[in-house]
N, C-alpha and C positions, 0 to 999 in steps of 0.2 A: 195446889199449895206450893209455895216456893221452897226450894231447897236451901237449908242454912249450913253454915260451916260446921255447926254442931252435929248435923245429920251425917255429914261426911266423916267427921271424927268418930262418931259412934260406930258407923258401919265398918270403918277401917280399923277400929280398935286402937286408936291413938288419941292424943290430946288435940284440942283446938289449936293450940300453939304449934304443934307439929305440922298440922294441915297448913297453917299460915306460912311456916317456914318453907314447905314444899312449893306453895304458890308463889313465894317470893324468890325462889331459886336458891335458897340457903344451902351452903355445902356442909352444914352440920348435920344433915339428915342422911342416913345410910341409904345405899342404892336400893336395898330390899324394901325399906319403909317407903321410900319415894315411889317406887313402882306400885306398891299396895295402895297408897293414897291416890295416885294418878288413875288407877284402874276404877276406884270407887267414884272419883270425880266424873270420869267418862261414863260410868254406868248410871249415875244419878243426874247427868247433865247439869252439874252444878255450875253456876255463874258466880265468879269470885266476888263481884261487888255490883253496886247499882250502875256504875259507869259501864261495866262490861255488859249488863243487861241492855243498856241503852244502845249499845253497839249493834244490836239485832236489827235496828232500823237504819243503820249507817253502813257505809262502804269504806274499807281501808284501801281498796284497789291494790291488793296484795294477794298473791297466790303462793302457797307453800308447795314445795316439791320434796317428797321423801324418797331417798335412795338408800340402798344398803351399803354402798362403798363409793364415795365421791371420787376416789382415785382411780377407779376402774374406767377404762376408755369407753366401754359401752354406755355407762351412765352419763359420762361427759357429753357424748353426742346427743343423747336424749334431752339432757338439760338445755343444750344449745337450741334445739328445736323449740322447746317450751319457752325459753327466754326470749328468742326473737319474735315469736308470735305474740307473747304477752306484752312486750315493749311496744309492738305496733298497735296493740289494743289499749295502750295507756295503763297497763298493769305492771307492778314490780313483782319479782319473785324472791322467795327466801329458800335457800337450799338447806335441807335437814338431813344430815348424814347419820344414819342409825348405827353404822359399823356392824350391820347384820344382827343388831340387838333388839329383840321384840319389845323390851321394856322401854327402850328409847323411842321406839316407834309409837308406843302408846302416849308418851310424853309429847311428842310432836303433834299427834292427832288432837291433843288438847288445845293447840293453838287455833284450830278450827272451832272447837267446842266453846272456847271463850271469846270467839270473834276477833282475835288478833289478826286473822287473815280471813278473806272472803271465800276462798276455795282451796282445795287440796288435790294435788296429783300424787298418787302413790305408785311408785315404780317397783315392780316385782315385790310387793309387800309381804312381810312375814305374818301379819295378822290373818286370822282365819276368815273365810268368806262370811260366816255369820257375824263376826265382830265388825267387819266393814259394813255389812248390811245394817247393823244396829245404828251406826253413825248416820247413814243415809236416811234411815227411817225417821230420824228426828229432825229432818229437814235441812241438814247441812249438805253443801255442795262439794262433791268429790268425784274424781275420775281415777281410773286404774290402767296402768301399762303393764302388760305381761300376764294378765289373768282375765278370764271371762267371768265376772261376777254377775250372777243372775238377779238383777234388781233393775227395775224400770227407770230409776233415776241415776244410775251409775254408768257413764260412758266408759267403754273399754277398748283398748287397742292392743293387739298382740300379733305375733307370727305363729305359724303352726309348727310347734317344735317336734311333734311326732312325725308329721309328714316329711319335713326336711331331713330328719335323722334317718328315716328309712331310705331316703335318697342318698345320703352319705354312705350307708352300708352297702347299697347297691353299687355305687361307684367303686368301692374298695373291692367288692367281690368280683366285679367285672375286670379289675386289674389283677386278679389271681389270688386275692387274700382270703383265707379261711380262718385264721386265728387273729381275731381283732379285739383289741382292748378298748374299754370305755373308761375315761377319766371323768368322774362326776364332780359336781359342785357341792354346795352345802347340802347336808342330808335332807332338810325340810324345804329346800328351794323348789318352787313349782317348775321353773325352767329345767332344772337338773333332773327332776323326776320324769318330766314329759320326754326329755331327750333320751333318757334311759329306756323309757317305754318304746320309743322309735327304734332304738338300737336293738332291743329284744325282738320287735316285730320285723325289723330288717333281717335279722339272723333267721327267724322263722320262715320269711319269704323265700329264703335260699336253702332251706332245710339244714341249717347249721344249728348246732346245739347252743343253748345259753349256758355259760359257765360263770357262776358267781365269782369265782376267783379271778376272772378277767376284768372285773369292775373294781376300780380303786378310787378312793376319795382324794381329789386334788384341790378341794376348797376354793375353787374358782380363782386361784391366784397362780402367779408364775412360780413362786416358791413351792406352793402346793403340788403343782404339776411336776416340778423337778423331783421332789421327794417321792411322789407316787410312782413315777416311771422307774426310778431307781429301785424302789421296793419290788416292783414287778420284774425288773432285770435280775435282781439278786435272788428272786424266788426260783429262777430256773424255768419258769413257764415259757414255752415257745410261742412267740407271737410276732407277726410281720407287719401289723398296722395298728395305729392308735387313733381313735376318735375322741378328741378332747371336747368337753361340753362348752368350752370357750377358748378364745385365742390366747388369753393370759396363760392358761395351763399348757397350751401347745408350745408356747415360747419356752416354758420350763423343760419340756421334752427335748427341744432343740439343744438347750444347755447340757442336759444330761448326756445326750447322744455325742456331743462334741467331746465331752470328758471321757466317755467310754469308747470312742473310736467307732461308733455306730454311724453308718452312712445313711442319709436321708436323700432320696427315697429307696436306694438300692437294698438296704438292709431293713429299713423301717419306713413305712408310709405314715404321714401325719396329716390329719384334718382337724380344723378348729371350727369355731363359731363366732361370728360378730364382724368379720372383715375389718379389723383394726388396721389403721394405716401402716403400721410397721410390718405387717404381714406381707406386703407387696415389695418391701425393701430388703428383707433378710434373704439369704441364699441357702437353699433354694426357696422360691417364694412359697408361702404358706397357703395351701388349699384351705378354703373356709366357706362358711355360709354367710352370705351378706344379708343382714337384717337392717332394713331402712330405719335406723335409730332416730335420725333427725325428723323423718316424716312422721314417725309414731308420736314423738313429743309434740310436734307441730299440730297434728290433726286433733290430738286429744285435748290440748289446752284451748284450741279454738272452740271445740265442742263444749268444753267446761264453761268458758266465758259466755257463750251464747245461752247456756242452761241457767247460769246465774242471773241473766238479765231478762228472763222471760218466765211467765207462769205456766207456759205450755210444757208438754213433755219433751224429752230429748230428741224425738224423731228418730233418725238412725242412731242407734246406740252402740252397735258392735262394729269395730273396724278391724278386720283381719287383713293385715298388711302382707303382701307376698314376699317371700324370701327367694334367694338364688344361690345355688351351689357354684362357687368360683373355683375352678380347677387350675391349680398352679403346679410348680415343680415338685412339691413335697409329696404328691401322691400320683402324679401323672406318669407312671412307670409300670409296665406290665411285668410281673415276675416270670422269670425264665427267659426274658429277652436279653 
């Protein structure tokens, strides 16, 4: 039985006119109501009209790319890899910036559900694994970067956050550090949680205690890293090294150290993640983990396009892309020398 607009309205507890306004992008609907309606549309797999239904057998030659923050250099490199391969395969891409808002992510997923786009690449998505699986189970084509989603039709590309975080801690301990701070990203971000896990395992490897007070939220932003390290400095906690879960936060640490007269690396060692270009230009150069962002974007969209154009299974589905710790001046200093 086909789903009607009345069915959506009834389940969402709104009028049919409200559902119509949501579908037409009207700004007269509150964000809360819009989110509720979009979630029901997603759950019921509602197709807005007959034309949309007909699109099931047509191709738009367009791929959507959902990212949490388009201004972040990490996502910019991933997008570049996706865009170049997509263009070579005659596909266009649409960039969907969720601003780390799960409700917006649901709305962008609906582009796939109503066949505005042929496929979707989700980069470090906020949606739960089961929510992503539900979309794939309905026959829609999507791929994920930054998570390993256990579903036979979802290609995934990622780096091993836990493994390289252990390596970062090992490097800092070898340089004489025992009091190491971790700056985390968004509380529910998989990358942040896995890097925290690696930080904790790295401490345990060297018989160092895990102290929750040495973990501070930096929100994956330069401003967040700046505020977080200042809070730690003001707390009076003794620490000699900082592992920031991305380079943006590490840059905030540099700014705070300059203001406070803290020398890098003599007084404080700093290591980030992502190998953003600016890290090699600032002084001292920022030690960081190089994640092949462009390659992850390129390999996953290539796989997604192949999957959209065949009835066969995805073949190789999991792509674990190796990372590399790059040691520069911000941490290449042995305490006591």
